[in-house]
All heavy atoms as a GROMACS GRO file, in nm:
protein
  577
    1MET      N    1   0.913   2.988  -1.713
    1MET     CA    2   0.849   2.943  -1.592
    1MET      C    3   0.871   2.793  -1.576
    1MET      O    4   0.859   2.718  -1.670
    1MET     CB    5   0.700   2.972  -1.598
    1MET     CG    6   0.628   2.932  -1.471
    1MET     SD    7   0.458   2.991  -1.471
    1MET     CE    8   0.374   2.838  -1.494
    2ILE      N    9   0.900   2.752  -1.453
    2ILE     CA   10   0.920   2.611  -1.422
    2ILE      C   11   0.795   2.560  -1.351
    2ILE      O   12   0.747   2.622  -1.257
    2ILE     CB   13   1.042   2.590  -1.332
    2ILE    CG1   14   1.168   2.630  -1.406
    2ILE    CG2   15   1.052   2.446  -1.287
    2ILE    CD1   16   1.292   2.626  -1.320
    3VAL      N   17   0.744   2.449  -1.397
    3VAL     CA   18   0.631   2.385  -1.331
    3VAL      C   19   0.685   2.260  -1.264
    3VAL      O   20   0.739   2.171  -1.329
    3VAL     CB   21   0.520   2.350  -1.431
    3VAL    CG1   22   0.406   2.277  -1.361
    3VAL    CG2   23   0.470   2.475  -1.500
    4PHE      N   24   0.670   2.253  -1.133
    4PHE     CA   25   0.720   2.140  -1.055
    4PHE      C   26   0.606   2.042  -1.037
    4PHE      O   27   0.512   2.068  -0.965
    4PHE     CB   28   0.773   2.190  -0.921
    4PHE     CG   29   0.840   2.084  -0.839
    4PHE    CD1   30   0.956   2.023  -0.885
    4PHE    CD2   31   0.789   2.045  -0.718
    4PHE    CE1   32   1.019   1.927  -0.810
    4PHE    CE2   33   0.851   1.949  -0.642
    4PHE     CZ   34   0.967   1.890  -0.688
    5VAL      N   35   0.616   1.927  -1.105
    5VAL     CA   36   0.510   1.828  -1.100
    5VAL      C   37   0.544   1.717  -1.003
    5VAL      O   38   0.458   1.646  -0.955
    5VAL     CB   39   0.484   1.771  -1.241
    5VAL    CG1   40   0.368   1.674  -1.241
    5VAL    CG2   41   0.459   1.883  -1.340
    6GLY      N   42   0.669   1.701  -0.972
    6GLY     CA   43   0.713   1.592  -0.885
    6GLY      C   44   0.794   1.492  -0.965
    6GLY      O   45   0.779   1.481  -1.087
    7THR      N   46   0.879   1.422  -0.898
    7THR     CA   47   0.968   1.330  -0.969
    7THR      C   48   0.954   1.187  -0.921
    7THR      O   49   1.019   1.099  -0.972
    7THR     CB   50   1.114   1.374  -0.952
    7THR    OG1   51   1.144   1.379  -0.812
    7THR    CG2   52   1.139   1.509  -1.015
    8GLY      N   53   0.870   1.162  -0.823
    8GLY     CA   54   0.848   1.027  -0.778
    8GLY      C   55   0.944   0.976  -0.673
    8GLY      O   56   0.945   0.858  -0.643
    9PHE      N   57   1.028   1.063  -0.619
    9PHE     CA   58   1.117   1.020  -0.511
    9PHE      C   59   1.036   1.015  -0.382
    9PHE      O   60   0.977   1.113  -0.342
    9PHE     CB   61   1.233   1.118  -0.492
    9PHE     CG   62   1.335   1.112  -0.601
    9PHE    CD1   63   1.328   1.199  -0.707
    9PHE    CD2   64   1.438   1.019  -0.595
    9PHE    CE1   65   1.423   1.194  -0.808
    9PHE    CE2   66   1.532   1.014  -0.695
    9PHE     CZ   67   1.525   1.100  -0.802
   10GLY      N   68   1.037   0.902  -0.318
   10GLY     CA   69   0.970   0.888  -0.190
   10GLY      C   70   1.067   0.829  -0.090
   10GLY      O   71   1.177   0.785  -0.126
   11CYS      N   72   1.028   0.828   0.034
   11CYS     CA   73   1.117   0.770   0.134
   11CYS      C   74   1.121   0.618   0.114
   11CYS      O   75   1.020   0.553   0.092
   11CYS     CB   76   1.077   0.808   0.275
   11CYS     SG   77   0.909   0.774   0.319
   12ALA      N   78   1.241   0.564   0.119
   12ALA     CA   79   1.262   0.422   0.092
   12ALA      C   80   1.243   0.337   0.218
   12ALA      O   81   1.225   0.217   0.208
   12ALA     CB   82   1.402   0.400   0.035
   13TYR      N   83   1.249   0.399   0.333
   13TYR     CA   84   1.236   0.328   0.460
   13TYR      C   85   1.126   0.391   0.544
   13TYR      O   86   1.104   0.512   0.535
   13TYR     CB   87   1.369   0.333   0.538
   13TYR     CG   88   1.481   0.266   0.464
   13TYR    CD1   89   1.569   0.339   0.386
   13TYR    CD2   90   1.497   0.128   0.471
   13TYR    CE1   91   1.671   0.277   0.316
   13TYR    CE2   92   1.599   0.064   0.401
   13TYR     CZ   93   1.686   0.140   0.324
   13TYR     OH   94   1.787   0.077   0.255
   14PRO      N   95   1.058   0.313   0.626
   14PRO     CA   96   0.949   0.367   0.707
   14PRO      C   97   0.993   0.480   0.800
   14PRO      O   98   0.913   0.565   0.836
   14PRO     CB   99   0.900   0.248   0.788
   14PRO     CG  100   0.953   0.127   0.720
   14PRO     CD  101   1.075   0.169   0.645
   15ASP      N  102   1.121   0.481   0.839
   15ASP     CA  103   1.171   0.584   0.929
   15ASP      C  104   1.276   0.672   0.860
   15ASP      O  105   1.367   0.722   0.922
   15ASP     CB  106   1.230   0.523   1.056
   15ASP     CG  107   1.344   0.426   1.027
   15ASP    OD1  108   1.365   0.391   0.908
   15ASP    OD2  109   1.412   0.385   1.122
   16GLY      N  110   1.259   0.692   0.730
   16GLY     CA  111   1.354   0.772   0.652
   16GLY      C  112   1.285   0.889   0.583
   16GLY      O  113   1.169   0.918   0.607
   17TYR      N  114   1.360   0.953   0.497
   17TYR     CA  115   1.310   1.067   0.421
   17TYR      C  116   1.327   1.040   0.272
   17TYR      O  117   1.417   0.968   0.230
   17TYR     CB  118   1.389   1.195   0.453
   17TYR     CG  119   1.370   1.243   0.594
   17TYR    CD1  120   1.461   1.210   0.694
   17TYR    CD2  121   1.262   1.322   0.628
   17TYR    CE1  122   1.444   1.254   0.824
   17TYR    CE2  123   1.243   1.366   0.758
   17TYR     CZ  124   1.335   1.332   0.855
   17TYR     OH  125   1.317   1.375   0.983
   18GLY      N  126   1.242   1.100   0.194
   18GLY     CA  127   1.259   1.105   0.050
   18GLY      C  128   1.275   1.252   0.014
   18GLY      O  129   1.204   1.338   0.066
   19ILE      N  130   1.373   1.282  -0.070
   19ILE     CA  131   1.394   1.423  -0.108
   19ILE      C  132   1.435   1.430  -0.254
   19ILE      O  133   1.512   1.348  -0.303
   19ILE     CB  134   1.499   1.491  -0.017
   19ILE    CG1  135   1.511   1.640  -0.050
   19ILE    CG2  136   1.633   1.420  -0.023
   19ILE    CD1  137   1.586   1.721   0.053
   20ASN      N  138   1.379   1.523  -0.325
   20ASN     CA  139   1.419   1.550  -0.463
   20ASN      C  140   1.434   1.700  -0.478
   20ASN      O  141   1.389   1.776  -0.394
   20ASN     CB  142   1.318   1.492  -0.563
   20ASN     CG  143   1.179   1.549  -0.544
   20ASN    OD1  144   1.156   1.668  -0.562
   20ASN    ND2  145   1.084   1.465  -0.506
   21TYR      N  146   1.502   1.740  -0.583
   21TYR     CA  147   1.521   1.883  -0.605
   21TYR      C  148   1.510   1.913  -0.753
   21TYR      O  149   1.532   1.827  -0.838
   21TYR     CB  150   1.655   1.931  -0.550
   21TYR     CG  151   1.776   1.869  -0.615
   21TYR    CD1  152   1.839   1.931  -0.721
   21TYR    CD2  153   1.825   1.746  -0.570
   21TYR    CE1  154   1.948   1.874  -0.782
   21TYR    CE2  155   1.935   1.688  -0.630
   21TYR     CZ  156   1.997   1.752  -0.736
   21TYR     OH  157   2.105   1.694  -0.796
   22LEU      N  158   1.475   2.036  -0.782
   22LEU     CA  159   1.460   2.083  -0.919
   22LEU      C  160   1.520   2.223  -0.927
   22LEU      O  161   1.463   2.318  -0.874
   22LEU     CB  162   1.312   2.087  -0.958
   22LEU     CG  163   1.280   2.134  -1.100
   22LEU    CD1  164   1.337   2.036  -1.202
   22LEU    CD2  165   1.131   2.146  -1.117
   23PRO      N  166   1.640   2.235  -0.987
   23PRO     CA  167   1.702   2.367  -0.999
   23PRO      C  168   1.648   2.441  -1.121
   23PRO      O  169   1.624   2.382  -1.225
   23PRO     CB  170   1.850   2.335  -1.016
   23PRO     CG  171   1.853   2.199  -1.079
   23PRO     CD  172   1.729   2.128  -1.031
   24GLY      N  173   1.628   2.571  -1.104
   24GLY     CA  174   1.588   2.658  -1.214
   24GLY      C  175   1.684   2.776  -1.220
   24GLY      O  176   1.783   2.781  -1.148
   25ASN      N  177   1.655   2.871  -1.306
   25ASN     CA  178   1.741   2.988  -1.322
   25ASN      C  179   1.759   3.065  -1.192
   25ASN      O  180   1.869   3.101  -1.154
   25ASN     CB  181   1.687   3.081  -1.430
   25ASN     CG  182   1.701   3.022  -1.568
   25ASN    OD1  183   1.780   2.931  -1.590
   25ASN    ND2  184   1.623   3.071  -1.662
   26MET      N  185   1.650   3.093  -1.125
   26MET     CA  186   1.656   3.173  -1.002
   26MET      C  187   1.583   3.105  -0.887
   26MET      O  188   1.543   3.170  -0.791
   26MET     CB  189   1.593   3.312  -1.027
   26MET     CG  190   1.666   3.395  -1.130
   26MET     SD  191   1.836   3.435  -1.084
   26MET     CE  192   1.810   3.546  -0.948
   27VAL      N  193   1.566   2.974  -0.897
   27VAL     CA  194   1.490   2.903  -0.794
   27VAL      C  195   1.548   2.762  -0.778
   27VAL      O  196   1.605   2.706  -0.870
   27VAL     CB  197   1.340   2.897  -0.832
   27VAL    CG1  198   1.318   2.810  -0.954
   27VAL    CG2  199   1.257   2.850  -0.716
   28LEU      N  200   1.535   2.710  -0.658
   28LEU     CA  201   1.573   2.572  -0.629
   28LEU      C  202   1.459   2.514  -0.546
   28LEU      O  203   1.434   2.558  -0.434
   28LEU     CB  204   1.704   2.568  -0.551
   28LEU     CG  205   1.760   2.431  -0.514
   28LEU    CD1  206   1.783   2.346  -0.638
   28LEU    CD2  207   1.889   2.448  -0.435
   29LYS      N  208   1.384   2.420  -0.605
   29LYS     CA  209   1.268   2.363  -0.537
   29LYS      C  210   1.301   2.224  -0.485
   29LYS      O  211   1.371   2.147  -0.548
   29LYS     CB  212   1.150   2.355  -0.633
   29LYS     CG  213   1.097   2.490  -0.673
   29LYS     CD  214   0.973   2.476  -0.756
   29LYS     CE  215   0.919   2.614  -0.790
   29LYS     NZ  216   0.790   2.607  -0.855
   30PHE      N  217   1.248   2.194  -0.368
   30PHE     CA  218   1.267   2.064  -0.305
   30PHE      C  219   1.132   2.000  -0.277
   30PHE      O  220   1.036   2.069  -0.245
   30PHE     CB  221   1.340   2.079  -0.170
   30PHE     CG  222   1.484   2.114  -0.185
   30PHE    CD1  223   1.523   2.246  -0.190
   30PHE    CD2  224   1.581   2.016  -0.191
   30PHE    CE1  225   1.656   2.281  -0.203
   30PHE    CE2  226   1.714   2.048  -0.203
   30PHE     CZ  227   1.752   2.181  -0.210
   31GLY      N  228   1.129   1.870  -0.287
   31GLY     CA  229   1.016   1.790  -0.241
   31GLY      C  230   1.068   1.700  -0.131
   31GLY      O  231   1.163   1.625  -0.152
   32ILE      N  232   1.011   1.710  -0.012
   32ILE     CA  233   1.057   1.633   0.103
   32ILE      C  234   0.941   1.549   0.154
   32ILE      O  235   0.831   1.600   0.170
   32ILE     CB  236   1.109   1.724   0.216
   32ILE    CG1  237   1.224   1.811   0.165
   32ILE    CG2  238   1.153   1.642   0.336
   32ILE    CD1  239   1.265   1.922   0.260
   33GLU      N  240   0.968   1.420   0.178
   33GLU     CA  241   0.863   1.331   0.225
   33GLU      C  242   0.912   1.246   0.340
   33GLU      O  243   1.028   1.206   0.345
   33GLU     CB  244   0.821   1.239   0.110
   33GLU     CG  245   0.720   1.133   0.152
   33GLU     CD  246   0.698   1.028   0.046
   33GLU    OE1  247   0.652   1.066  -0.064
   33GLU    OE2  248   0.727   0.910   0.072
   34SER      N  249   0.824   1.221   0.433
   34SER     CA  250   0.847   1.122   0.538
   34SER      C  251   0.711   1.062   0.574
   34SER      O  252   0.607   1.117   0.540
   34SER     CB  253   0.915   1.182   0.660
   34SER     OG  254   0.832   1.276   0.724
   35LYS      N  255   0.714   0.950   0.641
   35LYS     CA  256   0.590   0.882   0.678
   35LYS      C  257   0.532   0.944   0.805
   35LYS      O  258   0.603   0.961   0.904
   35LYS     CB  259   0.614   0.733   0.700
   35LYS     CG  260   0.672   0.662   0.579
   35LYS     CD  261   0.572   0.657   0.467
   35LYS     CE  262   0.628   0.574   0.351
   35LYS     NZ  263   0.553   0.589   0.230
   36LYS      N  264   0.403   0.975   0.803
   36LYS     CA  265   0.336   1.029   0.922
   36LYS      C  266   0.340   0.929   1.037
   36LYS      O  267   0.341   0.967   1.153
   36LYS     CB  268   0.190   1.063   0.891
   36LYS     CG  269   0.171   1.187   0.809
   36LYS     CD  270   0.024   1.217   0.794
   36LYS     CE  271   0.003   1.343   0.715
   36LYS     NZ  272  -0.138   1.376   0.702
   37SER      N  273   0.341   0.802   1.002
   37SER     CA  274   0.337   0.698   1.105
   37SER      C  275   0.468   0.683   1.182
   37SER      O  276   0.472   0.620   1.287
   37SER     CB  277   0.301   0.563   1.041
   37SER     OG  278   0.396   0.529   0.942
   38SER      N  279   0.577   0.742   1.132
   38SER     CA  280   0.707   0.729   1.197
   38SER      C  281   0.724   0.833   1.308
   38SER      O  282   0.698   0.951   1.288
   38SER     CB  283   0.820   0.746   1.096
   38SER     OG  284   0.946   0.744   1.162
   39THR      N  285   0.769   0.785   1.423
   39THR     CA  286   0.801   0.877   1.532
   39THR      C  287   0.947   0.922   1.523
   39THR      O  288   0.991   1.007   1.601
   39THR     CB  289   0.778   0.809   1.668
   39THR    OG1  290   0.858   0.692   1.676
   39THR    CG2  291   0.632   0.772   1.687
   40GLU      N  292   1.021   0.867   1.426
   40GLU     CA  293   1.164   0.898   1.409
   40GLU      C  294   1.188   1.015   1.314
   40GLU      O  295   1.299   1.067   1.309
   40GLU     CB  296   1.238   0.774   1.356
   40GLU     CG  297   1.228   0.652   1.444
   40GLU     CD  298   1.300   0.671   1.576
   40GLU    OE1  299   1.411   0.726   1.575
   40GLU    OE2  300   1.244   0.632   1.680
   41THR      N  301   1.089   1.052   1.236
   41THR     CA  302   1.110   1.155   1.134
   41THR      C  303   1.020   1.276   1.160
   41THR      O  304   0.915   1.266   1.222
   41THR     CB  305   1.080   1.100   0.993
   41THR    OG1  306   0.945   1.052   0.989
   41THR    CG2  307   1.174   0.989   0.955
   42ASP      N  308   1.064   1.390   1.108
   42ASP     CA  309   0.989   1.515   1.119
   42ASP      C  310   1.019   1.596   0.994
   42ASP      O  311   1.126   1.657   0.981
   42ASP     CB  312   1.031   1.590   1.245
   42ASP     CG  313   0.952   1.718   1.267
   42ASP    OD1  314   0.898   1.774   1.169
   42ASP    OD2  315   0.945   1.762   1.382
   43THR      N  316   0.928   1.594   0.898
   43THR     CA  317   0.950   1.661   0.770
   43THR      C  318   0.976   1.810   0.788
   43THR      O  319   1.062   1.866   0.723
   43THR     CB  320   0.829   1.638   0.677
   43THR    OG1  321   0.811   1.497   0.660
   43THR    CG2  322   0.852   1.700   0.540
   44ASN      N  323   0.903   1.876   0.877
   44ASN     CA  324   0.923   2.020   0.897
   44ASN      C  325   1.061   2.050   0.954
   44ASN      O  326   1.126   2.147   0.914
   44ASN     CB  327   0.813   2.078   0.986
   44ASN     CG  328   0.681   2.085   0.913
   44ASN    OD1  329   0.677   2.109   0.793
   44ASN    ND2  330   0.572   2.064   0.984
   45ALA      N  331   1.106   1.969   1.048
   45ALA     CA  332   1.240   1.990   1.105
   45ALA      C  333   1.348   1.965   0.999
   45ALA      O  334   1.447   2.039   0.991
   45ALA     CB  335   1.262   1.898   1.225
   46PHE      N  336   1.328   1.863   0.915
   46PHE     CA  337   1.423   1.835   0.808
   46PHE      C  338   1.426   1.951   0.709
   46PHE      O  339   1.533   1.994   0.665
   46PHE     CB  340   1.385   1.705   0.738
   46PHE     CG  341   1.485   1.659   0.637
   46PHE    CD1  342   1.600   1.590   0.678
   46PHE    CD2  343   1.467   1.682   0.502
   46PHE    CE1  344   1.693   1.547   0.584
   46PHE    CE2  345   1.559   1.640   0.409
   46PHE     CZ  346   1.673   1.572   0.450
   47ARG      N  347   1.308   2.004   0.676
   47ARG     CA  348   1.298   2.120   0.586
   47ARG      C  349   1.376   2.238   0.641
   47ARG      O  350   1.450   2.304   0.569
   47ARG     CB  351   1.150   2.156   0.567
   47ARG     CG  352   1.126   2.281   0.485
   47ARG     CD  353   0.976   2.314   0.486
   47ARG     NE  354   0.952   2.443   0.430
   47ARG     CZ  355   0.959   2.559   0.497
   47ARG    NH1  356   0.988   2.560   0.625
   47ARG    NH2  357   0.936   2.673   0.436
   48GLU      N  358   1.358   2.266   0.769
   48GLU     CA  359   1.430   2.377   0.832
   48GLU      C  360   1.581   2.354   0.827
   48GLU      O  361   1.658   2.449   0.805
   48GLU     CB  362   1.384   2.396   0.976
   48GLU     CG  363   1.246   2.456   0.989
   48GLU     CD  364   1.235   2.594   0.924
   48GLU    OE1  365   1.325   2.677   0.946
   48GLU    OE2  366   1.137   2.616   0.852
   49SER      N  367   1.626   2.232   0.846
   49SER     CA  368   1.769   2.201   0.839
   49SER      C  369   1.824   2.224   0.698
   49SER      O  370   1.933   2.279   0.682
   49SER     CB  371   1.795   2.056   0.881
   49SER     OG  372   1.762   2.038   1.016
   50VAL      N  373   1.747   2.183   0.596
   50VAL     CA  374   1.789   2.207   0.458
   50VAL      C  375   1.796   2.357   0.431
   50VAL      O  376   1.894   2.406   0.373
   50VAL     CB  377   1.694   2.137   0.358
   50VAL    CG1  378   1.721   2.182   0.215
   50VAL    CG2  379   1.705   1.985   0.369
   51LEU      N  380   1.695   2.432   0.472
   51LEU     CA  381   1.695   2.577   0.453
   51LEU      C  382   1.814   2.643   0.523
   51LEU      O  383   1.880   2.731   0.464
   51LEU     CB  384   1.565   2.638   0.503
   51LEU     CG  385   1.444   2.620   0.414
   51LEU    CD1  386   1.317   2.669   0.485
   51LEU    CD2  387   1.461   2.691   0.283
   52ASN      N  388   1.840   2.603   0.646
   52ASN     CA  389   1.954   2.661   0.719
   52ASN      C  390   2.085   2.632   0.649
   52ASN      O  391   2.172   2.720   0.639
   52ASN     CB  392   1.957   2.608   0.862
   52ASN     CG  393   1.846   2.664   0.947
   52ASN    OD1  394   1.792   2.770   0.919
   52ASN    ND2  395   1.809   2.591   1.051
   53ALA      N  396   2.102   2.510   0.598
   53ALA     CA  397   2.225   2.475   0.526
   53ALA      C  398   2.238   2.558   0.398
   53ALA      O  399   2.347   2.607   0.366
   53ALA     CB  400   2.226   2.326   0.493
   54LEU      N  401   2.129   2.577   0.326
   54LEU     CA  402   2.133   2.658   0.203
   54LEU      C  403   2.166   2.804   0.234
   54LEU      O  404   2.242   2.868   0.162
   54LEU     CB  405   2.000   2.648   0.128
   54LEU     CG  406   1.972   2.512   0.064
   54LEU    CD1  407   1.828   2.505   0.016
   54LEU    CD2  408   2.069   2.484  -0.050
   55HIS      N  409   2.107   2.858   0.341
   55HIS     CA  410   2.138   2.996   0.382
   55HIS      C  411   2.286   3.008   0.421
   55HIS      O  412   2.351   3.106   0.386
   55HIS     CB  413   2.048   3.040   0.496
   55HIS     CG  414   1.908   3.070   0.455
   55HIS    ND1  415   1.873   3.169   0.367
   55HIS    CD2  416   1.792   3.010   0.491
   55HIS    CE1  417   1.743   3.171   0.350
   55HIS    NE2  418   1.690   3.074   0.423
   56ASP      N  419   2.339   2.909   0.491
   56ASP     CA  420   2.481   2.910   0.528
   56ASP      C  421   2.569   2.910   0.404
   56ASP      O  422   2.666   2.985   0.394
   56ASP     CB  423   2.516   2.790   0.615
   56ASP     CG  424   2.460   2.799   0.755
   56ASP    OD1  425   2.416   2.909   0.796
   56ASP    OD2  426   2.459   2.695   0.825
   57MET      N  427   2.534   2.826   0.305
   57MET     CA  428   2.613   2.821   0.181
   57MET      C  429   2.607   2.953   0.106
   57MET      O  430   2.707   2.999   0.051
   57MET     CB  431   2.564   2.707   0.092
   57MET     CG  432   2.602   2.570   0.144
   57MET     SD  433   2.564   2.436   0.030
   57MET     CE  434   2.391   2.412   0.063
   58ARG      N  435   2.489   3.016   0.106
   58ARG     CA  436   2.477   3.145   0.038
   58ARG      C  437   2.566   3.250   0.105
   58ARG      O  438   2.636   3.326   0.038
   58ARG     CB  439   2.332   3.192   0.040
   58ARG     CG  440   2.314   3.325  -0.030
   58ARG     CD  441   2.171   3.368  -0.031
   58ARG     NE  442   2.160   3.494  -0.102
   58ARG     CZ  443   2.048   3.543  -0.146
   58ARG    NH1  444   1.935   3.479  -0.128
   58ARG    NH2  445   2.046   3.658  -0.209
   59ARG      N  446   2.563   3.254   0.240
   59ARG     CA  447   2.646   3.351   0.312
   59ARG      C  448   2.794   3.328   0.284
   59ARG      O  449   2.872   3.423   0.276
   59ARG     CB  450   2.617   3.344   0.462
   59ARG     CG  451   2.492   3.417   0.502
   59ARG     CD  452   2.480   3.431   0.653
   59ARG     NE  453   2.461   3.302   0.717
   59ARG     CZ  454   2.344   3.242   0.736
   59ARG    NH1  455   2.234   3.300   0.692
   59ARG    NH2  456   2.336   3.127   0.798
   60MET      N  457   2.834   3.203   0.268
   60MET     CA  458   2.974   3.173   0.239
   60MET      C  459   3.015   3.224   0.101
   60MET      O  460   3.132   3.252   0.078
   60MET     CB  461   2.999   3.022   0.247
   60MET     CG  462   2.994   2.969   0.389
   60MET     SD  463   3.007   2.790   0.397
   60MET     CE  464   3.167   2.764   0.323
   61CYS      N  465   2.918   3.236   0.010
   61CYS     CA  466   2.948   3.278  -0.127
   61CYS      C  467   2.929   3.427  -0.150
   61CYS      O  468   2.960   3.478  -0.256
   61CYS     CB  469   2.861   3.201  -0.225
   61CYS     SG  470   2.895   3.025  -0.229
   62GLU      N  471   2.879   3.499  -0.051
   62GLU     CA  472   2.859   3.643  -0.064
   62GLU      C  473   2.974   3.719   0.000
   62GLU      O  474   3.034   3.673   0.097
   62GLU     CB  475   2.728   3.684   0.003
   62GLU     CG  476   2.606   3.638  -0.071
   62GLU     CD  477   2.476   3.676  -0.001
   62GLU    OE1  478   2.478   3.709   0.119
   62GLU    OE2  479   2.373   3.670  -0.066
   63ASP      N  480   3.003   3.834  -0.053
   63ASP     CA  481   3.105   3.917   0.009
   63ASP      C  482   3.041   3.999   0.122
   63ASP      O  483   2.923   3.985   0.152
   63ASP     CB  484   3.175   4.006  -0.095
   63ASP     CG  485   3.084   4.112  -0.156
   63ASP    OD1  486   2.972   4.135  -0.103
   63ASP    OD2  487   3.124   4.173  -0.255
   64VAL      N  488   3.116   4.085   0.182
   64VAL     CA  489   3.067   4.162   0.296
   64VAL      C  490   2.954   4.257   0.259
   64VAL      O  491   2.880   4.302   0.345
   64VAL     CB  492   3.181   4.241   0.366
   64VAL    CG1  493   3.278   4.146   0.432
   64VAL    CG2  494   3.250   4.333   0.268
   65ASN      N  495   2.939   4.289   0.131
   65ASN     CA  496   2.832   4.378   0.085
   65ASN      C  497   2.707   4.301   0.045
   65ASN      O  498   2.612   4.360  -0.005
   65ASN     CB  499   2.880   4.462  -0.033
   65ASN     CG  500   2.994   4.553   0.006
   65ASN    OD1  501   2.988   4.617   0.110
   65ASN    ND2  502   3.098   4.556  -0.074
   66GLY      N  503   2.708   4.169   0.065
   66GLY     CA  504   2.590   4.089   0.032
   66GLY      C  505   2.579   4.053  -0.115
   66GLY      O  506   2.474   4.012  -0.160
   67LYS      N  507   2.688   4.070  -0.190
   67LYS     CA  508   2.686   4.037  -0.332
   67LYS      C  509   2.765   3.909  -0.354
   67LYS      O  510   2.864   3.882  -0.287
   67LYS     CB  511   2.744   4.150  -0.415
   67LYS     CG  512   2.660   4.274  -0.407
   67LYS     CD  513   2.715   4.382  -0.494
   67LYS     CE  514   2.623   4.503  -0.483
   67LYS     NZ  515   2.682   4.622  -0.534
   68TYR      N  516   2.723   3.832  -0.452
   68TYR     CA  517   2.790   3.707  -0.485
   68TYR      C  518   2.930   3.733  -0.535
   68TYR      O  519   2.953   3.820  -0.617
   68TYR     CB  520   2.710   3.631  -0.592
   68TYR     CG  521   2.777   3.503  -0.634
   68TYR    CD1  522   2.777   3.393  -0.551
   68TYR    CD2  523   2.841   3.494  -0.756
   68TYR    CE1  524   2.839   3.275  -0.588
   68TYR    CE2  525   2.903   3.377  -0.796
   68TYR     CZ  526   2.902   3.268  -0.711
   68TYR     OH  527   2.963   3.153  -0.749
   69ASP      N  528   3.024   3.658  -0.481
   69ASP     CA  529   3.163   3.669  -0.523
   69ASP      C  530   3.211   3.529  -0.561
   69ASP      O  531   3.229   3.444  -0.475
   69ASP     CB  532   3.248   3.724  -0.407
   69ASP     CG  533   3.394   3.740  -0.442
   69ASP    OD1  534   3.434   3.704  -0.556
   69ASP    OD2  535   3.471   3.786  -0.355
   70ALA      N  536   3.226   3.504  -0.690
   70ALA     CA  537   3.263   3.370  -0.738
   70ALA      C  538   3.395   3.322  -0.678
   70ALA      O  539   3.413   3.202  -0.661
   70ALA     CB  540   3.271   3.370  -0.891
   71SER      N  541   3.484   3.412  -0.645
   71SER     CA  542   3.615   3.369  -0.591
   71SER      C  543   3.599   3.305  -0.454
   71SER      O  544   3.678   3.219  -0.417
   71SER     CB  545   3.710   3.487  -0.584
   71SER     OG  546   3.666   3.582  -0.489
   72THR      N  547   3.497   3.343  -0.377
   72THR     CA  548   3.477   3.282  -0.245
   72THR      C  549   3.404   3.150  -0.255
   72THR      O  550   3.401   3.074  -0.158
   72THR     CB  551   3.399   3.376  -0.151
   72THR    OG1  552   3.268   3.398  -0.207
   72THR    CG2  553   3.471   3.506  -0.131
   73ALA      N  554   3.346   3.120  -0.370
   73ALA     CA  555   3.272   2.995  -0.387
   73ALA      C  556   3.364   2.877  -0.416
   73ALA      O  557   3.324   2.764  -0.411
   73ALA     CB  558   3.169   3.010  -0.498
   74ARG      N  559   3.488   2.906  -0.447
   74ARG     CA  560   3.584   2.798  -0.479
   74ARG      C  561   3.659   2.755  -0.354
   74ARG      O  562   3.690   2.835  -0.268
   74ARG     CB  563   3.684   2.848  -0.583
   74ARG     CG  564   3.618   2.885  -0.713
   74ARG     CD  565   3.721   2.919  -0.819
   74ARG     NE  566   3.653   2.966  -0.937
   74ARG     CZ  567   3.656   3.090  -0.982
   74ARG    NH1  568   3.728   3.180  -0.920
   74ARG    NH2  569   3.590   3.125  -1.090
   75LEU      N  570   3.688   2.626  -0.349
   75LEU     CA  571   3.766   2.573  -0.237
   75LEU      C  572   3.912   2.565  -0.272
   75LEU      O  573   3.951   2.544  -0.381
   75LEU     CB  574   3.716   2.436  -0.195
   75LEU     CG  575   3.572   2.434  -0.145
   75LEU    CD1  576   3.533   2.291  -0.114
   75LEU    CD2  577   3.557   2.519  -0.021
   0.00000   0.00000   0.00000
């Protein structure tokens, strides 16, 4: 079991994001931060973009039957 306590990555700029990740055997956890006071950032929208990118990468690595194919993961 992995316990995610946090790694201390925060956003470095008032209108930026802080993001960290923790990979495990069957899980990939992210911590995403932005300042509530910023009108330039949206943590939920950024989260959705990260999720969409990860789903796209997974689809690129799966074959037509939905199973992982290591040969398609190579460039």
